[in-house]
C-alpha positions as CSV (number, residue, x, y, z in Angstrom):
1,M,66.8,91.2,42.6
2,T,66.8,87.7,41.1
3,T,68.0,84.9,43.3
4,T,69.7,82.0,41.6
5,I,71.3,78.7,42.6
6,P,74.6,79.0,40.9
7,D,75.5,75.3,40.6
8,L,72.3,74.5,38.8
9,G,71.4,77.7,37.2
10,I,67.8,77.7,38.4
11,D,65.9,80.9,38.8
12,L,64.1,80.5,42.1
13,Q,61.8,83.4,41.7
14,S,60.6,82.2,38.3
15,S,60.2,78.7,39.6
16,V,58.0,79.9,42.4
17,G,55.9,81.7,40.0
18,I,55.5,78.7,37.8
19,L,54.6,76.6,40.9
20,R,51.9,79.1,41.9
21,R,50.3,78.7,38.4
22,I,50.6,74.9,38.3
23,F,49.5,74.2,41.9
24,P,45.8,75.0,41.5
25,V,45.6,72.9,38.3
26,A,47.4,70.0,40.1
27,L,45.0,70.3,43.1
28,L,42.0,70.3,40.8
29,L,43.3,67.2,39.0
30,F,44.0,65.5,42.3
31,F,40.4,66.0,43.6
32,A,39.0,65.0,40.2
33,S,41.0,61.8,40.3
34,T,40.0,61.0,43.9
35,S,36.4,61.7,43.0
36,Y,36.6,59.3,40.1
37,A,38.2,56.7,42.3
38,S,35.5,57.0,44.8
39,S,32.8,56.5,42.1
40,S,34.4,53.4,40.7
41,S,33.7,50.0,42.1
42,Q,36.2,47.2,42.4
43,T,33.5,44.8,43.6
44,L,31.3,45.6,40.5
45,A,34.3,45.2,38.2
46,N,35.0,41.8,39.8
47,I,31.3,40.8,39.4
48,H,31.3,41.5,35.7
49,S,34.7,39.9,35.3
50,K,33.5,36.6,36.9
51,G,30.0,36.9,35.3
52,E,28.6,36.1,38.7
53,I,27.4,37.9,41.8
54,S,27.4,36.2,45.2
55,V,24.5,37.2,47.4
56,G,24.2,36.3,51.1
57,V,20.6,35.2,51.9
58,K,18.9,33.7,54.9
59,T,18.0,30.0,54.9
60,D,15.8,29.8,58.0
61,V,13.3,32.6,57.6
62,I,10.2,31.4,55.7
63,P,9.3,32.8,53.1
64,F,12.1,35.2,52.6
65,G,14.9,32.7,52.6
66,M,14.8,28.9,53.1
67,L,16.1,25.7,51.6
68,D,14.0,23.5,49.2
69,N,14.1,19.7,49.1
70,S,17.3,19.8,47.1
71,G,19.1,22.1,49.6
72,T,18.9,25.1,47.3
73,P,18.1,28.5,48.8
74,V,14.6,29.8,47.7
75,G,12.4,32.6,48.9
76,L,11.3,36.2,48.3
77,E,14.8,37.6,48.9
78,V,16.4,34.9,46.7
79,D,14.1,35.9,43.9
80,L,15.0,39.5,44.5
81,A,18.7,38.6,44.2
82,G,18.0,36.8,41.0
83,Q,16.2,39.8,39.5
84,I,19.2,42.1,40.5
85,A,21.6,39.6,38.9
86,Q,19.6,39.5,35.7
87,K,19.5,43.3,35.5
88,L,23.3,43.4,36.0
89,G,23.7,40.7,33.3
90,V,25.4,38.1,35.5
91,R,24.6,34.8,37.1
92,L,23.4,34.5,40.7
93,R,25.2,32.5,43.4
94,A,23.1,32.4,46.5
95,V,25.1,31.9,49.7
96,G,23.4,30.9,53.0
97,I,24.2,33.2,55.9
98,T,22.8,33.7,59.4
99,T,21.7,36.7,61.4
100,E,24.8,36.3,63.5
101,N,27.4,36.4,60.7
102,R,25.8,38.2,57.7
103,F,27.7,41.5,58.1
104,Q,30.9,39.8,58.9
105,R,30.6,37.7,55.8
106,L,30.0,40.8,53.8
107,E,32.9,42.8,55.1
108,Q,35.3,39.8,54.8
109,G,34.4,39.5,51.1
110,S,32.7,36.1,51.3
111,V,29.7,37.7,49.5
112,D,29.3,40.7,47.3
113,M,26.1,41.9,48.9
114,I,23.5,40.7,51.4
115,I,19.7,40.6,51.2
116,A,18.9,39.0,54.5
117,T,16.0,40.6,56.4
118,A,18.3,43.3,57.7
119,G,16.6,46.4,59.2
120,D,17.9,49.8,58.0
121,T,19.1,51.4,61.2
122,R,21.8,53.9,62.1
123,E,24.0,51.2,63.6
124,R,23.6,49.0,60.5
125,R,24.8,52.0,58.4
126,E,28.0,52.0,60.3
127,L,28.5,48.3,59.4
128,A,27.8,48.5,55.7
129,T,26.7,50.6,52.8
130,V,22.9,50.6,52.7
131,I,21.2,50.6,49.3
132,E,18.3,53.1,49.0
133,P,15.5,52.7,48.4
134,N,14.5,50.0,50.9
135,Y,12.9,46.9,49.4
136,Y,10.6,45.8,52.2
137,A,9.6,46.6,55.8
138,G,8.7,44.6,58.8
139,G,7.9,45.1,62.4
140,V,8.6,43.0,65.5
141,T,6.1,41.0,67.5
142,V,6.0,38.0,69.8
143,M,4.9,34.5,68.9
144,L,2.9,33.1,71.8
145,P,2.3,29.5,72.9
146,P,-1.3,28.2,73.4
147,G,-2.9,29.7,76.5
148,S,-0.6,32.6,76.8
149,Q,-1.8,35.5,79.0
150,L,0.3,38.1,77.1
151,V,-2.2,40.4,75.3
152,T,-0.2,43.7,75.1
153,W,3.4,44.7,75.1
154,E,3.0,46.1,78.6
155,N,2.1,42.6,79.8
156,A,5.4,41.4,78.4
157,R,7.3,43.7,80.7
158,M,9.9,41.8,82.8
159,K,9.0,38.5,81.1
160,T,11.6,36.2,79.5
161,L,11.4,35.9,75.7
162,C,13.4,33.8,73.3
163,A,15.3,35.8,70.6
164,I,17.8,35.4,67.8
165,Q,21.4,36.6,68.2
166,S,22.2,39.9,66.4
167,A,18.6,40.8,65.5
168,Y,18.4,44.6,65.3
169,F,15.3,44.8,67.5
170,N,16.7,42.9,70.5
171,K,18.3,45.9,72.2
172,P,15.6,48.5,71.7
173,I,12.8,46.1,72.7
174,S,14.7,44.9,75.7
175,Q,15.3,48.5,76.8
176,K,11.8,49.7,76.0
177,Y,9.9,47.0,77.9
178,G,12.5,45.7,80.4
179,I,12.3,42.3,78.8
180,K,14.8,39.6,79.6
181,L,16.0,37.8,76.4
182,L,17.2,34.2,76.0
183,I,19.3,34.7,72.9
184,F,19.9,31.7,70.6
185,R,22.1,31.3,67.5
186,S,19.3,30.3,65.2
187,L,15.6,30.4,64.7
188,N,15.4,26.6,65.0
189,D,17.0,26.6,68.5
190,A,14.8,29.5,69.6
191,S,11.7,27.7,68.3
192,F,12.7,24.5,70.2
193,A,13.1,26.5,73.4
194,L,9.6,28.1,72.9
195,R,8.0,24.7,72.5
196,D,9.8,23.6,75.7
197,H,8.2,26.5,77.6
198,R,11.6,28.0,78.4
199,C,10.3,31.5,77.5
200,A,7.0,33.3,77.4
201,G,7.2,33.9,73.6
202,L,9.5,34.3,70.6
203,L,10.6,37.8,69.7
204,Y,10.9,38.0,65.9
205,S,9.8,39.6,62.7
206,D,6.1,39.9,62.4
207,T,6.0,38.8,58.7
208,A,8.1,35.7,59.5
209,I,5.9,34.8,62.5
210,L,2.7,35.3,60.5
211,N,4.0,32.8,58.0
212,L,5.0,30.3,60.7
213,L,1.5,30.5,62.2
214,R,0.1,29.3,58.9
215,Q,2.0,26.0,59.2
216,P,0.3,23.0,60.9
217,D,3.3,22.5,63.2
218,W,2.4,25.8,64.9
219,A,-1.3,25.2,65.3
220,G,-2.7,26.9,68.5
221,F,0.1,29.5,68.6
222,S,-0.7,33.2,68.2
223,M,1.1,36.5,67.9
224,L,1.1,39.8,69.9
225,H,-0.7,42.8,68.3
226,P,0.1,45.3,67.2
227,S,3.6,45.0,65.9
228,D,6.3,47.4,67.2
229,L,9.4,49.0,65.6
230,L,8.3,49.0,62.0
231,I,11.6,49.2,60.2
232,P,12.4,49.2,56.4
233,W,14.7,46.5,55.2
234,A,17.7,47.2,53.0
235,I,20.2,45.5,50.7
236,S,23.7,46.1,52.0
237,I,27.2,46.1,50.3
238,R,30.6,46.7,51.8
239,R,31.5,49.9,53.5
240,S,34.2,50.6,51.0
241,E,31.5,50.8,48.3
242,H,29.9,53.9,49.7
243,G,29.4,56.4,46.9
244,S,30.5,53.9,44.3
245,E,29.0,53.0,40.9
246,M,27.8,49.7,42.5
247,E,25.8,51.6,45.1
248,R,24.2,53.8,42.4
249,Q,23.3,50.9,40.1
250,L,21.7,48.8,42.8
251,G,19.7,51.8,44.0
252,D,18.5,52.4,40.5
253,I,17.5,48.7,40.1
254,V,15.5,48.7,43.4
255,A,13.8,51.9,42.4
256,D,12.8,50.4,39.1
257,L,11.5,47.3,40.9
258,H,9.2,49.5,42.9
259,R,8.0,51.4,39.8
260,T,7.2,48.2,37.8
261,G,5.4,46.5,40.7
262,E,7.8,43.6,40.7
263,L,8.3,43.8,44.5
264,L,4.6,43.7,45.0
265,A,4.4,40.7,42.7
266,L,7.1,38.9,44.8
267,E,5.1,39.6,47.9
268,K,2.0,38.1,46.4
269,K,3.9,35.1,45.0
270,W,5.2,34.1,48.4
271,G,1.8,34.4,50.1
272,L,2.6,37.4,52.2
273,P,-0.3,39.8,53.2
274,P,-0.2,43.1,51.4
275,T,2.0,45.6,53.3
276,P,1.4,49.4,53.3
277,F,5.1,49.9,52.9
278,L,5.3,48.4,49.4
279,A,2.0,50.0,48.3
280,D,3.2,53.4,49.5
281,S,6.7,52.9,48.0
282,R,5.2,52.2,44.6
283,A,3.1,55.3,44.8
284,L,6.1,57.4,45.8
285,W,8.4,56.0,43.1
286,T,5.9,56.2,40.3
287,A,4.8,59.8,41.1
288,R,5.7,62.3,38.4
289,L,6.2,66.1,38.2
290,P,4.1,68.3,35.8
291,D,6.9,67.9,33.2
292,G,6.5,64.2,33.2
293,S,9.7,63.3,35.1
294,Y,9.8,61.2,38.2
295,V,9.5,63.0,41.6
296,C,12.1,60.5,42.8
297,K,15.0,61.1,40.5
298,R,18.6,61.6,41.3
299,T,19.8,65.1,41.9
300,S,23.0,66.6,40.5
301,D,25.1,65.2,43.3
302,G,23.9,61.6,42.5
303,N,21.6,61.3,45.6
304,W,17.9,60.7,45.8
305,P,15.7,63.7,46.9
306,Q,15.2,64.1,50.6
307,Q,11.5,63.1,50.4
308,C,12.4,59.8,48.7
309,R,15.0,58.7,51.3
310,N,14.7,56.9,54.6
311,T,15.7,59.3,57.3
312,S,14.3,57.5,60.3
313,F,16.6,55.0,62.0
314,V,16.2,53.0,65.2
315,T,18.8,54.0,67.8
316,S,19.2,53.3,71.5
317,Q,18.4,56.2,73.7
318,R,21.4,57.5,75.5
319,Q,21.8,60.0,78.3
320,A,23.4,63.4,77.6
321,S,26.3,62.6,79.9
322,D,26.9,59.4,78.1
323,E,27.0,61.3,74.8
324,N,29.7,63.6,76.2
325,L,31.7,60.6,77.3
326,S,31.1,59.1,73.8
327,R,32.7,62.1,72.1
328,M,35.7,62.0,74.5
329,L,36.3,58.2,74.0
330,N,35.9,58.3,70.3
331,K,38.8,60.7,70.1
332,V,41.1,57.8,70.6
333,P,42.5,57.1,67.1
334,G,41.4,53.8,65.6
335,F,39.2,52.7,68.5
336,D,35.4,52.6,68.8
337,L,34.9,52.4,72.6
338,S,31.2,53.3,72.5
339,F,30.2,50.1,74.2
340,L,31.8,51.5,77.4
341,H,29.5,54.5,77.7
342,D,26.3,52.9,76.4
343,S,24.7,51.8,79.7
344,Y,23.0,48.8,78.1
345,D,26.1,47.5,76.4
346,R,28.3,48.2,79.4
347,Q,26.0,46.3,81.8
348,R,25.7,43.2,79.5
349,Y,29.4,43.2,78.9
350,I,30.2,43.2,82.6
351,K,27.5,40.5,83.2
352,G,29.1,38.5,80.4
353,I,32.5,38.6,82.1
354,L,31.1,37.6,85.5
355,L,29.0,34.8,84.0
356,T,32.0,33.5,82.2
357,C,34.0,33.5,85.5
358,Y,31.2,31.6,87.3
359,L,30.9,29.2,84.3
360,T,34.6,28.4,84.7
361,L,34.9,28.3,88.5
362,L,32.0,25.9,89.2
363,P,33.2,23.1,86.8
364,L,36.8,23.6,88.1
365,I,35.6,23.0,91.7
366,L,33.4,20.0,90.7
367,T,35.7,18.2,88.2
368,L,38.2,16.7,90.7
369,P,35.6,15.3,93.1
370,L,33.6,13.8,90.3
371,G,36.8,12.4,88.8
372,Y,37.7,10.8,92.1
373,I,34.2,9.2,92.4
374,L,34.5,7.8,88.9
375,L,37.9,6.4,89.7
376,L,36.5,4.6,92.8
377,M,33.8,3.1,90.5
378,L,36.3,2.2,87.8
379,I,38.3,0.1,90.3
380,S,35.4,-1.2,92.3
381,R,35.3,-4.9,93.2
382,Y,31.9,-5.1,91.7
383,R,31.9,-5.8,88.0
384,L,28.5,-4.1,87.2
385,V,29.8,-0.9,88.9
386,R,33.0,-1.0,86.9
387,I,31.2,-1.6,83.6
388,T,28.7,1.2,84.4
389,A,31.4,3.7,85.4
390,R,33.6,2.8,82.3
391,F,30.6,3.3,80.0
392,F,29.7,6.6,81.6
393,A,33.3,8.0,81.6
394,N,33.9,6.9,78.0
395,T,30.7,8.4,76.9
396,G,31.5,11.6,78.8
397,R,35.0,12.1,77.4
398,M,34.2,11.1,73.8
399,T,31.1,13.2,73.4
400,P,32.0,16.8,72.7
401,P,30.6,19.1,75.5
402,L,28.8,21.2,72.9
403,L,26.9,18.1,71.7
404,Q,26.2,17.2,75.3
405,M,24.7,20.6,75.9
406,Y,22.4,20.3,72.9
407,L,21.3,16.8,73.8
408,I,20.6,17.6,77.5
409,Y,19.1,21.1,77.0
410,F,16.9,20.5,73.9
411,A,16.2,16.8,74.3
412,V,16.2,15.7,77.9
413,C,15.3,19.1,79.5
414,G,12.8,19.7,76.7
415,Y,11.0,16.4,77.4
416,L,10.9,17.2,81.2
417,A,9.5,20.6,80.6
418,S,6.8,19.5,78.2
419,T,5.7,16.4,80.2
420,I,6.1,17.2,83.9
421,N,6.7,20.9,83.7
422,I,10.2,20.8,85.2
423,S,12.5,23.4,83.8
424,I,16.3,23.1,84.3
425,P,18.2,26.3,83.8
426,A,20.7,26.4,80.9
427,F,23.5,27.5,83.3
428,M,23.1,24.3,85.2
429,V,23.2,22.2,82.0
430,A,26.4,24.0,80.9
431,V,28.1,23.4,84.3
432,A,27.1,19.8,84.3
433,C,28.3,19.1,80.8
434,L,31.6,20.8,81.3
435,T,32.1,19.0,84.5
436,V,31.2,15.5,83.2
437,Y,33.4,15.9,80.1
438,H,36.6,17.0,82.0
439,A,36.0,14.8,85.0
440,S,35.8,11.7,82.7
441,I,39.2,12.6,81.3
442,V,40.6,13.1,84.8
443,S,39.3,9.8,86.0
444,F,41.1,7.8,83.3
445,S,44.3,9.8,84.0
446,L,44.1,8.8,87.6
447,E,43.3,5.2,86.7
448,Q,46.3,5.0,84.4
449,T,48.6,6.4,87.1
450,L,47.2,4.0,89.7
451,S,47.8,1.0,87.4
452,A,51.5,2.1,87.1
453,I,52.1,2.3,90.9
454,E,49.5,-0.2,92.2
455,Q,50.5,-2.9,94.6
456,P,48.6,-6.2,94.6
457,H,47.4,-5.8,98.2
458,Q,46.2,-2.2,97.4
459,K,43.7,-3.2,94.7
460,H,40.3,-1.5,95.0
461,R,41.7,0.9,97.7
462,V,42.3,4.6,97.1
463,S,42.5,6.5,100.4
464,L,42.7,10.3,100.5
465,R,46.4,10.1,101.1
466,T,46.8,7.9,98.1
467,L,44.6,10.2,96.1
468,A,47.0,13.1,96.9
469,F,49.9,11.1,95.6
470,L,47.9,10.1,92.5
471,L,47.0,13.7,91.8
472,S,50.6,14.7,92.2
473,A,51.8,12.0,89.8
474,S,49.1,12.9,87.3
475,S,49.5,16.6,87.7
476,V,50.7,17.5,84.2
477,S,47.8,15.9,82.4
478,I,45.2,17.1,84.9
479,R,46.6,20.6,84.7
480,G,46.2,20.5,80.9
481,T,42.6,19.3,81.3
482,L,41.6,22.0,83.8
483,T,43.3,24.7,81.6
484,N,41.3,23.5,78.6
485,L,38.1,23.7,80.8
486,A,38.9,27.4,81.4
487,K,38.9,28.0,77.7
488,A,35.8,25.9,76.9
489,T,33.1,28.2,78.3
490,T,32.4,30.0,75.0
491,I,30.4,27.0,73.7
492,A,27.7,27.7,76.4
493,S,26.3,30.5,74.1
494,A,24.8,27.7,72.0
495,I,22.1,27.2,74.7
496,A,21.4,30.9,75.2
497,I,23.9,31.6,78.0
498,P,25.0,35.2,77.6
499,E,28.7,34.6,78.3
500,L,31.5,36.9,77.0
501,L,31.6,35.6,73.4
502,S,27.9,35.8,73.0
503,V,27.8,39.4,74.4
504,T,30.8,40.4,72.2
505,L,29.1,39.2,69.0
506,S,25.9,41.0,69.9
507,I,27.7,44.3,70.5
508,I,29.6,43.9,67.2
509,N,26.4,43.4,65.3
510,D,24.8,46.4,67.0
511,Q,27.7,48.8,66.7
512,G,30.1,47.4,64.1
513,N,33.3,47.9,66.2
514,T,34.7,44.5,65.2
515,F,38.4,45.3,65.6
516,V,38.0,46.7,69.2
517,M,35.6,44.1,70.4
518,M,37.5,41.1,69.1
519,N,40.7,42.4,70.6
520,M,38.9,43.0,73.8
521,L,37.7,39.4,73.7
522,L,41.2,38.2,73.0
523,L,42.6,40.2,75.8
524,A,39.9,39.1,78.2
525,F,40.4,35.4,77.5
526,F,44.2,35.8,77.6
527,V,44.0,37.4,81.1
528,S,41.4,35.0,82.4
529,T,43.2,31.9,81.1
530,T,46.5,33.2,82.5
531,L,44.9,33.8,85.9
532,W,43.1,30.4,86.0
533,S,46.3,28.7,84.9
534,A,48.3,30.4,87.7
535,L,45.7,29.3,90.3
536,I,45.8,25.7,89.0
537,K,49.6,25.8,89.0
538,S,49.7,27.2,92.6
539,A,47.3,24.4,93.8
540,E,49.6,21.9,92.0
541,N,52.7,23.2,93.8
542,R,50.9,23.0,97.2
543,L,49.9,19.5,96.3
544,H,53.5,18.5,95.5
545,Q,54.6,20.0,98.8
546,F,52.0,18.1,100.7
547,V,53.0,14.9,99.1
548,R,56.6,15.4,99.8
549,E,55.9,16.2,103.5
550,S,53.2,13.6,104.2
551,C,53.0,10.8,101.6
552,L,56.6,9.9,100.8
553,P,58.7,7.8,103.2
554,R,61.5,9.5,105.0
């Protein structure tokens, strides 16, 4: 029996039959359209529209990326970027990036791709779309100062090495050999620390170290043999470009550069020793089948054959129980909580929190006493003392604490280490600079309050009872200063202190969980700042109560 909808006159059974015939066709068209969408590339379209491709390159890794006398990026990787731009038919715009921010700049859209000595690891493939084939390879070694006793990797066990933040080899080398790392934001900072004897060596790419050793500035330095963790390097584009036409075109270009020997020519041009990787890669990509076609040609699905791909990636070893926890945690939608079950990441994250707390607590304790001492000197009856104190306090409050840390750590402490072999820990430098900066501000706040209430016969006198009254009267400005101190600890990472911000950035670069880690960082600082502010406010309230009970006339 035919069922109809009387009002509309639609035959439901016929309609269902029509839908059954149309649905497979519609489904096929849907998947075809999504397949087409996935192969298209918005980035590539924008590049051709602008006639320009922006490529992130390093500017501190000789000879791969550096600045010439005019400040223009040059180097092997810059030349490689230029060849890719030429084959795409567009102009090149080379953009300087760092090891720390290269993948963030890529994902944010600041650059279209990066060619920045980035090792091809599993973790990196979660951060970006990696172009195959790889264009170079490098291992990791240690640059050693003159007279170093390190002759093998086993000798380096439990030693302290300087390193660069976000380098792919920091974590596996630290885990493999139990090495303690002093992590700096740039190669220049790490190099200064090595010269100042703050570490037993510099952990870095073997090719870059080999090139540094050729320069007169590094005469007498050597490197550890053999290199470890030989890892191919890869060009990277945004994650959203996976499977796109841009990924395919760039892969074809790099494969062609291997076949024509242009990558070998770049290696020779920039004075690098011949590497087996490039020689082997050219042999692989020029190999032909009996029918004359290349062995390494794309298959019907658009991928390279398995024997032509890089299937070996560096990963951190994890315990089986940790992997079970990983699967459970990663079921939380939208959250990558893998840093909680990775024992290495979990330990350094907890240490980062504790170190940040110590870095806040000690300057908070020391700021008021130093501020009081500076106040006594500012109102001293002796002119020389007053002038000295005013110069010190003005310099302390007008010089940003980050600049103070750089000057003290790299200049003063470096001189002491190189001349009389006295090494001052970076933590002490950070505590001192944070204390001096905020104590100088507090001293002037107390002086201004004292000037407003000072009686002629009380000049040059500030008893402890008077100090309590001064602190109470200046409490608003002092509370603001101490609260800012609690938020200023992040700058300590500039001198290789692994506080919370430094650890967070390292985990992001290792695992790519930017959203979770940055929100965890925001939450951690919100909670810590709230707690420190509550403690400061509580102390302020007790001070007000003490003043009311003991200092004011009844």
